[in-house]
ZADO-1210 file (C-alpha; in nm, 4 decimals, padded with zeros to 6 digits):
<atoms>
<atom x="09.6370" y="10.3776" z="07.1982" code="MET" pos="1"/>
<atom x="09.2827" y="10.2422" z="07.2109" code="ILE" pos="2"/>
<atom x="09.0110" y="10.3816" z="07.4376" code="SER" pos="3"/>
<atom x="08.7259" y="10.1657" z="07.5670" code="LEU" pos="4"/>
<atom x="08.4397" y="10.3769" z="07.7004" code="VAL" pos="5"/>
<atom x="08.1163" y="10.2922" z="07.8771" code="LYS" pos="6"/>
<atom x="07.9238" y="10.5670" z="08.0545" code="GLY" pos="7"/>
<atom x="08.1722" y="10.7646" z="08.2643" code="ASP" pos="8"/>
<atom x="08.4265" y="10.4770" z="08.2698" code="VAL" pos="9"/>
<atom x="08.7244" y="10.4979" z="08.0315" code="THR" pos="10"/>
<atom x="09.0165" y="10.2613" z="07.9857" code="ALA" pos="11"/>
<atom x="09.3082" y="10.3753" z="07.7675" code="VAL" pos="12"/>
<atom x="09.5036" y="10.0708" z="07.6489" code="ILE" pos="13"/>
<atom x="09.8439" y="10.0466" z="07.4839" code="ASP" pos="14"/>
<atom x="09.7677" y="09.7820" z="07.2216" code="ALA" pos="15"/>
<atom x="10.0771" y="09.8125" z="07.0017" code="ALA" pos="16"/>
<atom x="10.3625" y="09.8648" z="07.2505" code="SER" pos="17"/>
<atom x="10.3677" y="10.2393" z="07.1945" code="ASP" pos="18"/>
<atom x="10.4228" y="10.3167" z="07.5638" code="ALA" pos="19"/>
<atom x="10.6111" y="10.0020" z="07.6680" code="TYR" pos="20"/>
<atom x="10.8195" y="09.7592" z="07.4611" code="ASN" pos="21"/>
<atom x="11.0489" y="09.6095" z="07.7255" code="GLY" pos="22"/>
<atom x="11.1077" y="09.2416" z="07.8016" code="ALA" pos="23"/>
<atom x="10.9345" y="09.2310" z="08.1389" code="ARG" pos="24"/>
<atom x="10.5647" y="09.3175" z="08.1160" code="PHE" pos="25"/>
<atom x="10.3027" y="09.1486" z="07.9020" code="ASP" pos="26"/>
<atom x="10.2674" y="09.3312" z="07.5675" code="HIS" pos="27"/>
<atom x="09.9045" y="09.2177" z="07.5380" code="MET" pos="28"/>
<atom x="09.7537" y="09.5530" z="07.6253" code="GLY" pos="29"/>
<atom x="09.8834" y="09.7612" z="07.9150" code="ILE" pos="30"/>
<atom x="09.6075" y="09.9770" z="08.0652" code="VAL" pos="31"/>
<atom x="09.7910" y="10.3095" z="08.0760" code="VAL" pos="32"/>
<atom x="09.4953" y="10.4941" z="08.2309" code="GLN" pos="33"/>
<atom x="09.1637" y="10.4175" z="08.4010" code="LEU" pos="34"/>
<atom x="08.9107" y="10.6946" z="08.4655" code="ARG" pos="35"/>
<atom x="08.5809" y="10.7134" z="08.6458" code="LYS" pos="36"/>
<atom x="08.4218" y="11.0542" z="08.6046" code="GLY" pos="37"/>
<atom x="08.6756" y="11.3129" z="08.7208" code="THR" pos="38"/>
<atom x="08.8996" y="11.0554" z="08.8960" code="CYS" pos="39"/>
<atom x="09.2018" y="10.8943" z="08.7290" code="SER" pos="40"/>
<atom x="09.3799" y="10.5959" z="08.8791" code="PHE" pos="41"/>
<atom x="09.6967" y="10.5060" z="08.6856" code="CYS" pos="42"/>
<atom x="10.0453" y="10.6520" z="08.6920" code="GLY" pos="43"/>
<atom x="10.4019" y="10.5624" z="08.5943" code="ALA" pos="44"/>
<atom x="10.6995" y="10.4407" z="08.7943" code="GLU" pos="45"/>
<atom x="10.9125" y="10.7327" z="08.9016" code="SER" pos="46"/>
<atom x="11.2356" y="10.7525" z="08.6971" code="PRO" pos="47"/>
<atom x="11.4227" y="10.8745" z="09.0044" code="VAL" pos="48"/>
<atom x="11.3853" y="10.5341" z="09.1731" code="VAL" pos="49"/>
<atom x="11.6938" y="10.3179" z="09.1250" code="ALA" pos="50"/>
<atom x="11.6359" y="10.0333" z="08.8811" code="GLY" pos="51"/>
<atom x="11.3142" y="10.1755" z="08.7366" code="SER" pos="52"/>
<atom x="11.1462" y="09.9263" z="08.5024" code="SER" pos="53"/>
<atom x="10.9618" y="10.1922" z="08.3050" code="GLY" pos="54"/>
<atom x="10.6329" y="10.0362" z="08.4086" code="GLY" pos="55"/>
<atom x="10.3011" y="10.2161" z="08.3996" code="LEU" pos="56"/>
<atom x="09.9289" y="10.1583" z="08.4473" code="GLY" pos="57"/>
<atom x="09.7996" y="09.8040" z="08.4886" code="LEU" pos="58"/>
<atom x="10.0800" y="09.5826" z="08.3584" code="ALA" pos="59"/>
<atom x="10.0596" y="09.2033" z="08.3789" code="ASN" pos="60"/>
<atom x="10.3699" y="08.9906" z="08.4070" code="GLU" pos="61"/>
<atom x="10.4324" y="08.6174" z="08.3829" code="PHE" pos="62"/>
<atom x="10.7304" y="08.4625" z="08.5595" code="GLY" pos="63"/>
<atom x="10.8463" y="08.7369" z="08.7968" code="LEU" pos="64"/>
<atom x="11.0452" y="08.4743" z="08.9887" code="ASP" pos="65"/>
<atom x="10.9500" y="08.1603" z="08.7953" code="ALA" pos="66"/>
<atom x="11.0885" y="08.1929" z="08.4401" code="PRO" pos="67"/>
<atom x="10.9923" y="07.9241" z="08.1890" code="ILE" pos="68"/>
<atom x="11.2904" y="07.7253" z="08.0627" code="GLY" pos="69"/>
<atom x="11.5552" y="07.9760" z="08.1708" code="TYR" pos="70"/>
<atom x="11.7785" y="07.7314" z="08.3600" code="ASP" pos="71"/>
<atom x="11.7633" y="07.4759" z="08.0762" code="GLU" pos="72"/>
<atom x="11.8583" y="07.7238" z="07.8044" code="ALA" pos="73"/>
<atom x="12.2236" y="07.7426" z="07.6994" code="ASP" pos="74"/>
<atom x="12.4039" y="08.0761" z="07.6902" code="GLU" pos="75"/>
<atom x="12.2601" y="08.2570" z="07.3905" code="GLY" pos="76"/>
<atom x="11.9661" y="08.0176" z="07.3939" code="GLY" pos="77"/>
<atom x="11.6005" y="08.1110" z="07.4265" code="LEU" pos="78"/>
<atom x="11.3428" y="08.0965" z="07.7043" code="PHE" pos="79"/>
<atom x="10.9752" y="08.1874" z="07.7081" code="LEU" pos="80"/>
<atom x="10.8181" y="08.5012" z="07.8549" code="LYS" pos="81"/>
<atom x="10.4434" y="08.4630" z="07.8032" code="ILE" pos="82"/>
<atom x="10.2875" y="08.7707" z="07.6450" code="GLY" pos="83"/>
<atom x="10.6297" y="08.9038" z="07.5419" code="VAL" pos="84"/>
<atom x="10.7978" y="08.6288" z="07.3392" code="GLY" pos="85"/>
<atom x="11.1269" y="08.4415" z="07.3317" code="TRP" pos="86"/>
<atom x="11.4114" y="08.6058" z="07.5226" code="LEU" pos="87"/>
<atom x="11.7822" y="08.5425" z="07.4777" code="GLU" pos="88"/>
<atom x="11.9755" y="08.4136" z="07.7781" code="LYS" pos="89"/>
<atom x="12.2979" y="08.6104" z="07.8344" code="PRO" pos="90"/>
<atom x="12.6406" y="08.4931" z="07.9454" code="ASP" pos="91"/>
<atom x="12.6062" y="08.3053" z="08.2761" code="ALA" pos="92"/>
<atom x="12.9095" y="08.4895" z="08.4127" code="GLY" pos="93"/>
<atom x="12.7296" y="08.8165" z="08.3575" code="PHE" pos="94"/>
<atom x="12.3835" y="08.7048" z="08.4768" code="LEU" pos="95"/>
<atom x="12.4187" y="08.3820" z="08.6821" code="PRO" pos="96"/>
<atom x="12.0449" y="08.3674" z="08.7582" code="ARG" pos="97"/>
<atom x="11.7276" y="08.5099" z="08.6075" code="TYR" pos="98"/>
<atom x="11.6439" y="08.8714" z="08.6928" code="SER" pos="99"/>
<atom x="11.3158" y="09.0317" z="08.5839" code="HIS" pos="100"/>
<atom x="11.4958" y="09.3683" z="08.5732" code="MET" pos="101"/>
<atom x="11.7516" y="09.2619" z="08.3100" code="TYR" pos="102"/>
<atom x="11.6919" y="09.4139" z="07.9615" code="PRO" pos="103"/>
<atom x="11.6734" y="09.0827" z="07.7726" code="PHE" pos="104"/>
<atom x="11.6747" y="09.0866" z="07.3936" code="GLU" pos="105"/>
<atom x="11.3379" y="08.9843" z="07.2480" code="ILE" pos="106"/>
<atom x="11.3503" y="08.7578" z="06.9423" code="LYS" pos="107"/>
<atom x="11.0724" y="08.8128" z="06.6882" code="ASP" pos="108"/>
<atom x="10.9483" y="08.4528" z="06.6836" code="LEU" pos="109"/>
<atom x="10.6064" y="08.4573" z="06.8518" code="ALA" pos="110"/>
<atom x="10.2857" y="08.5691" z="06.6788" code="SER" pos="111"/>
<atom x="10.0707" y="08.8450" z="06.8266" code="TYR" pos="112"/>
<atom x="09.7433" y="09.0086" z="06.7231" code="SER" pos="113"/>
<atom x="09.4527" y="09.2107" z="06.8621" code="PHE" pos="114"/>
<atom x="09.1060" y="09.3265" z="06.7583" code="ARG" pos="115"/>
<atom x="08.8470" y="09.5647" z="06.9016" code="LYS" pos="116"/>
<atom x="08.4728" y="09.5198" z="06.8821" code="HIS" pos="117"/>
<atom x="08.2430" y="09.7447" z="07.0807" code="GLY" pos="118"/>
<atom x="08.3468" y="09.7671" z="07.4456" code="ASP" pos="119"/>
<atom x="08.5803" y="09.4678" z="07.4087" code="VAL" pos="120"/>
<atom x="08.9495" y="09.4423" z="07.3130" code="LEU" pos="121"/>
<atom x="09.0899" y="09.0936" z="07.2448" code="GLU" pos="122"/>
<atom x="09.4559" y="08.9855" z="07.2242" code="PHE" pos="123"/>
<atom x="09.6036" y="08.6596" z="07.0963" code="HIS" pos="124"/>
<atom x="09.9599" y="08.5322" z="07.1508" code="PHE" pos="125"/>
<atom x="10.1116" y="08.2101" z="07.0118" code="ASP" pos="126"/>
<atom x="10.4705" y="08.1413" z="07.1079" code="SER" pos="127"/>
<atom x="10.5287" y="07.8378" z="06.8902" code="GLY" pos="128"/>
<atom x="10.7393" y="07.5624" z="07.0496" code="VAL" pos="129"/>
<atom x="11.1115" y="07.5800" z="07.1313" code="ILE" pos="130"/>
<atom x="11.3015" y="07.3397" z="07.3593" code="ASN" pos="131"/>
<atom x="10.9719" y="07.1672" z="07.4406" code="GLY" pos="132"/>
<atom x="10.8033" y="07.4843" z="07.5718" code="TYR" pos="133"/>
<atom x="10.5111" y="07.6577" z="07.4089" code="GLY" pos="134"/>
<atom x="10.1917" y="07.8464" z="07.4942" code="ALA" pos="135"/>
<atom x="09.8833" y="07.9995" z="07.3380" code="VAL" pos="136"/>
<atom x="09.7572" y="08.2920" z="07.5418" code="TYR" pos="137"/>
<atom x="09.4399" y="08.4966" z="07.5008" code="GLU" pos="138"/>
<atom x="09.3556" y="08.8103" z="07.6963" code="LYS" pos="139"/>
<atom x="09.0295" y="09.0057" z="07.6785" code="VAL" pos="140"/>
<atom x="08.9479" y="09.3518" z="07.8170" code="TYR" pos="141"/>
<atom x="08.5853" y="09.4558" z="07.8599" code="GLU" pos="142"/>
<atom x="08.4732" y="09.7901" z="08.0029" code="VAL" pos="143"/>
<atom x="08.1626" y="09.7772" z="08.2212" code="THR" pos="144"/>
<atom x="07.9468" y="10.0293" z="08.4066" code="ASP" pos="145"/>
<atom x="08.1485" y="09.9597" z="08.7228" code="TYR" pos="146"/>
<atom x="08.5050" y="09.9284" z="08.5849" code="GLY" pos="147"/>
<atom x="08.6947" y="09.6858" z="08.3657" code="ILE" pos="148"/>
<atom x="08.7195" y="09.3072" z="08.3448" code="GLU" pos="149"/>
<atom x="09.0354" y="09.1329" z="08.2271" code="VAL" pos="150"/>
<atom x="09.0007" y="08.7640" z="08.1403" code="SER" pos="151"/>
<atom x="09.2891" y="08.5273" z="08.0714" code="PHE" pos="152"/>
<atom x="09.3060" y="08.1957" z="07.8879" code="GLN" pos="153"/>
<atom x="09.6318" y="08.0006" z="07.8689" code="LEU" pos="154"/>
<atom x="09.7098" y="07.6645" z="07.7072" code="LYS" pos="155"/>
<atom x="10.0323" y="07.4650" z="07.7224" code="ASN" pos="156"/>
<atom x="10.1082" y="07.3729" z="07.3610" code="THR" pos="157"/>
<atom x="10.4542" y="07.2307" z="07.4296" code="GLY" pos="158"/>
<atom x="10.5778" y="06.8899" z="07.5409" code="THR" pos="159"/>
<atom x="10.7059" y="07.0029" z="07.8833" code="LYS" pos="160"/>
<atom x="10.5105" y="07.1239" z="08.1902" code="PRO" pos="161"/>
<atom x="10.4724" y="07.4974" z="08.2458" code="ILE" pos="162"/>
<atom x="10.5138" y="07.6171" z="08.6055" code="GLU" pos="163"/>
<atom x="10.5151" y="07.9910" z="08.6576" code="THR" pos="164"/>
<atom x="10.3031" y="08.2733" z="08.7994" code="ASN" pos="165"/>
<atom x="10.1079" y="08.5739" z="08.6758" code="GLU" pos="166"/>
<atom x="10.0200" y="08.8965" z="08.8537" code="TYR" pos="167"/>
<atom x="09.9291" y="09.2552" z="08.7706" code="CYS" pos="168"/>
<atom x="10.1793" y="09.5236" z="08.8624" code="HIS" pos="169"/>
<atom x="09.9337" y="09.8078" z="08.9318" code="CYS" pos="170"/>
<atom x="10.1079" y="10.1434" z="08.9016" code="PHE" pos="171"/>
<atom x="09.8325" y="10.3350" z="09.0825" code="LEU" pos="172"/>
<atom x="09.8304" y="10.7110" z="09.1317" code="SER" pos="173"/>
<atom x="09.4944" y="10.8632" z="09.2188" code="MET" pos="174"/>
<atom x="09.4549" y="11.1910" z="09.0295" code="ASN" pos="175"/>
<atom x="09.8363" y="11.1984" z="09.0132" code="GLN" pos="176"/>
<atom x="09.8613" y="11.2767" z="09.3851" code="MET" pos="177"/>
<atom x="10.1749" y="11.1591" z="09.5700" code="PRO" pos="178"/>
<atom x="10.1404" y="10.8512" z="09.7875" code="VAL" pos="179"/>
<atom x="10.1026" y="10.9512" z="10.1519" code="ASP" pos="180"/>
<atom x="09.8776" y="10.8931" z="10.4529" code="GLY" pos="181"/>
<atom x="09.5710" y="11.0046" z="10.2561" code="LYS" pos="182"/>
<atom x="09.5828" y="10.6817" z="10.0558" code="TYR" pos="183"/>
<atom x="09.3936" y="10.3951" z="10.2210" code="ILE" pos="184"/>
<atom x="09.4747" y="10.0403" z="10.1040" code="LEU" pos="185"/>
<atom x="09.2721" y="09.7604" z="10.2619" code="LYS" pos="186"/>
<atom x="09.2408" y="09.3843" z="10.2296" code="THR" pos="187"/>
<atom x="09.0321" y="09.1291" z="10.4188" code="SER" pos="188"/>
<atom x="09.3226" y="09.0415" z="10.6521" code="VAL" pos="189"/>
<atom x="09.3933" y="09.2714" z="10.9485" code="GLU" pos="190"/>
<atom x="09.7572" y="09.1638" z="10.9963" code="SER" pos="191"/>
<atom x="09.8341" y="09.2390" z="10.6312" code="ILE" pos="192"/>
<atom x="09.6669" y="09.5800" z="10.6588" code="ASP" pos="193"/>
<atom x="09.8827" y="09.6692" z="10.9615" code="LYS" pos="194"/>
<atom x="10.2010" y="09.5823" z="10.7727" code="GLU" pos="195"/>
<atom x="10.0847" y="09.7840" z="10.4725" code="ILE" pos="196"/>
<atom x="10.0151" y="10.0867" z="10.6911" code="SER" pos="197"/>
<atom x="10.3607" y="10.0768" z="10.8484" code="ALA" pos="198"/>
<atom x="10.5251" y="10.0862" z="10.5044" code="LEU" pos="199"/>
<atom x="10.2978" y="10.2922" z="10.2821" code="VAL" pos="200"/>
<atom x="10.2311" y="10.5645" z="10.5354" code="TYR" pos="201"/>
<atom x="10.5955" y="10.5945" z="10.6434" code="GLY" pos="202"/>
<atom x="10.8773" y="10.8043" z="10.4998" code="GLU" pos="203"/>
<atom x="11.0556" y="10.5519" z="10.2775" code="ARG" pos="204"/>
<atom x="11.0951" y="10.6493" z="09.9128" code="LYS" pos="205"/>
<atom x="11.0378" y="10.2860" z="09.8090" code="ALA" pos="206"/>
<atom x="10.8853" y="09.9976" z="10.0034" code="TYR" pos="207"/>
<atom x="10.7786" y="09.6347" z="09.9644" code="TYR" pos="208"/>
<atom x="10.5994" y="09.3619" z="10.1584" code="MET" pos="209"/>
<atom x="10.4663" y="09.0186" z="10.0659" code="SER" pos="210"/>
<atom x="10.2542" y="08.7464" z="10.2223" code="CYS" pos="211"/>
<atom x="10.2724" y="08.3791" z="10.1212" code="ASP" pos="212"/>
<atom x="10.0803" y="08.2525" z="10.4249" code="ASN" pos="213"/>
<atom x="09.8295" y="08.0009" z="10.2863" code="ALA" pos="214"/>
<atom x="09.5985" y="08.0435" z="10.5847" code="GLN" pos="215"/>
<atom x="09.5808" y="08.4217" z="10.5413" code="HIS" pos="216"/>
<atom x="09.5324" y="08.3914" z="10.1654" code="LEU" pos="217"/>
<atom x="09.2619" y="08.1237" z="10.1709" code="LYS" pos="218"/>
<atom x="08.9619" y="08.2799" z="09.9999" code="GLY" pos="219"/>
<atom x="09.1521" y="08.6094" z="09.9610" code="PHE" pos="220"/>
<atom x="08.9372" y="08.8137" z="09.7197" code="PRO" pos="221"/>
<atom x="09.1626" y="09.1129" z="09.6507" code="GLY" pos="222"/>
<atom x="09.2128" y="09.4705" z="09.7731" code="TRP" pos="223"/>
<atom x="09.0530" y="09.8175" z="09.7767" code="THR" pos="224"/>
<atom x="09.2331" y="10.1525" z="09.7408" code="LEU" pos="225"/>
<atom x="09.0801" y="10.4917" z="09.8226" code="SER" pos="226"/>
<atom x="09.1963" y="10.8456" z="09.8914" code="HIS" pos="227"/>
<atom x="09.0609" y="11.0722" z="10.1642" code="ARG" pos="228"/>
<atom x="09.0110" y="11.3596" z="09.9181" code="ASN" pos="229"/>
<atom x="08.8457" y="11.1660" z="09.6340" code="LEU" pos="230"/>
<atom x="08.4892" y="11.0352" z="09.5984" code="PRO" pos="231"/>
<atom x="08.5732" y="10.7094" z="09.4198" code="THR" pos="232"/>
<atom x="08.7739" y="10.4021" z="09.5201" code="SER" pos="233"/>
<atom x="08.9202" y="10.1266" z="09.3039" code="ILE" pos="234"/>
<atom x="08.9249" y="09.7570" z="09.3937" code="ALA" pos="235"/>
<atom x="09.0669" y="09.4433" z="09.2370" code="GLU" pos="236"/>
<atom x="08.8677" y="09.1213" z="09.2727" code="ARG" pos="237"/>
<atom x="08.9989" y="08.7852" z="09.1567" code="VAL" pos="238"/>
<atom x="08.8182" y="08.4582" z="09.0858" code="ASP" pos="239"/>
<atom x="09.0999" y="08.2111" z="09.1559" code="SER" pos="240"/>
<atom x="09.3171" y="08.1164" z="09.4557" code="PRO" pos="241"/>
<atom x="09.5994" y="08.3600" z="09.5317" code="ILE" pos="242"/>
<atom x="09.9528" y="08.2258" z="09.5702" code="GLN" pos="243"/>
<atom x="10.0960" y="08.5475" z="09.7118" code="ARG" pos="244"/>
<atom x="09.9879" y="08.9008" z="09.7968" code="PHE" pos="245"/>
<atom x="10.2426" y="09.1794" z="09.7766" code="ALA" pos="246"/>
<atom x="10.2571" y="09.5574" z="09.7962" code="VAL" pos="247"/>
<atom x="10.5293" y="09.7544" z="09.6203" code="TRP" pos="248"/>
<atom x="10.5437" y="10.1292" z="09.5961" code="GLY" pos="249"/>
<atom x="10.7158" y="10.4643" z="09.5871" code="THR" pos="250"/>
<atom x="10.5874" y="10.8125" z="09.6646" code="ARG" pos="251"/>
<atom x="10.4706" y="10.8331" z="09.3008" code="ALA" pos="252"/>
<atom x="10.2782" y="10.5047" z="09.2605" code="VAL" pos="253"/>
<atom x="10.1415" y="10.2211" z="09.4713" code="LEU" pos="254"/>
<atom x="10.1040" y="09.8608" z="09.3562" code="SER" pos="255"/>
<atom x="09.8991" y="09.5945" z="09.5376" code="PRO" pos="256"/>
<atom x="09.9637" y="09.2591" z="09.3662" code="GLU" pos="257"/>
<atom x="09.7658" y="08.9324" z="09.3692" code="CYS" pos="258"/>
<atom x="09.9718" y="08.6423" z="09.2308" code="PHE" pos="259"/>
<atom x="09.8091" y="08.3589" z="09.0355" code="HIS" pos="260"/>
<atom x="09.9938" y="08.0251" z="09.0227" code="LYS" pos="261"/>
<atom x="10.0185" y="07.8572" z="08.6831" code="VAL" pos="262"/>
<atom x="10.0862" y="07.4834" z="08.6568" code="LYS" pos="263"/>
<atom x="09.9919" y="07.3201" z="08.3276" code="LEU" pos="264"/>
<atom x="10.0873" y="06.9827" z="08.1857" code="MET" pos="265"/>
<atom x="10.1204" y="06.9530" z="07.8043" code="PRO" pos="266"/>
<atom x="09.7818" y="07.0024" z="07.6421" code="GLY" pos="267"/>
<atom x="09.6221" y="07.1487" z="07.9546" code="GLU" pos="268"/>
<atom x="09.4674" y="07.4928" z="07.9764" code="GLY" pos="269"/>
<atom x="09.2989" y="07.7215" z="08.2287" code="GLU" pos="270"/>
<atom x="09.1019" y="08.0446" z="08.2582" code="ARG" pos="271"/>
<atom x="09.0997" y="08.3162" z="08.5261" code="TRP" pos="272"/>
<atom x="08.9799" y="08.6751" z="08.5619" code="MET" pos="273"/>
<atom x="09.0660" y="09.0045" z="08.7293" code="ARG" pos="274"/>
<atom x="08.8007" y="09.2716" z="08.7834" code="LYS" pos="275"/>
<atom x="08.8792" y="09.6357" z="08.8624" code="TYR" pos="276"/>
<atom x="08.5755" y="09.7873" z="09.0291" code="ILE" pos="277"/>
<atom x="08.4918" y="10.1494" z="09.1080" code="PHE" pos="278"/>
<atom x="08.2705" y="10.2399" z="09.4023" code="SER" pos="279"/>
<atom x="08.1991" y="10.5237" z="09.6448" code="ASP" pos="280"/>
<atom x="08.5058" y="10.5875" z="09.8586" code="ALA" pos="281"/>
<atom x="08.2974" y="10.5881" z="10.1764" code="ASP" pos="282"/>
<atom x="08.1175" y="10.2602" z="10.0995" code="SER" pos="283"/>
<atom x="08.3079" y="10.0840" z="10.3783" code="GLY" pos="284"/>
<atom x="08.4300" y="09.7987" z="10.1559" code="ALA" pos="285"/>
<atom x="08.7765" y="09.6675" z="10.2381" code="PHE" pos="286"/>
</atoms>
């Protein structure tokens, strides 16, 4: 584990897959804990929930429902999971379509490295090229006085287009308190907030909602989460258009998710950023 510290802000990052080594979430640094003063913000998926992925903290994922090259790969062939590596496709009779919950075997074919300097932690991933697909991916964490910035740079190094998505599965648990009506999750869209309230503040052990409405998501900047008994809130702000907004959760953790669409022709690249910002809980920000 590596800790990045600035003032009273601390980010504890799993840089070497000590806490997570599955085939779903990006191995390029999972933020297992974020702290601001006496407040902590990250938790782990409850093992009592059916189909638990073992996720924790701030965990990015590429291709939740848009795997790269999966349909083209033969049984036993390989497809690309950016930030993880090359995964082996199982027998079609056993898994007729891609499932992000399946424990795929990871082949040790991609290169991966990281380095820390000051308040910054940099990761580099190079998949190489198989079946015409390939990517170079760089991810940088920087702790600031107000939170943490995560910047992404992705380049298509293959000969085929890459069409997928990226989001952060935020396993949030404020001071390890169970998710109930004292949690307040807000966006800039009233109709989305009403749907969130009906699910999060209800009695279900697990819940999910998503919005793909382009009109609602135009200019959508992110979300803010606070707790009635804590002095500090956490917000995610994004700098690129959002393809989808979703909320998943249990009574142990809550995950608001902003999806970024990736569409790159061979040789093309792009950059985007996610900022996690701490502020006073009573600041009135959505």
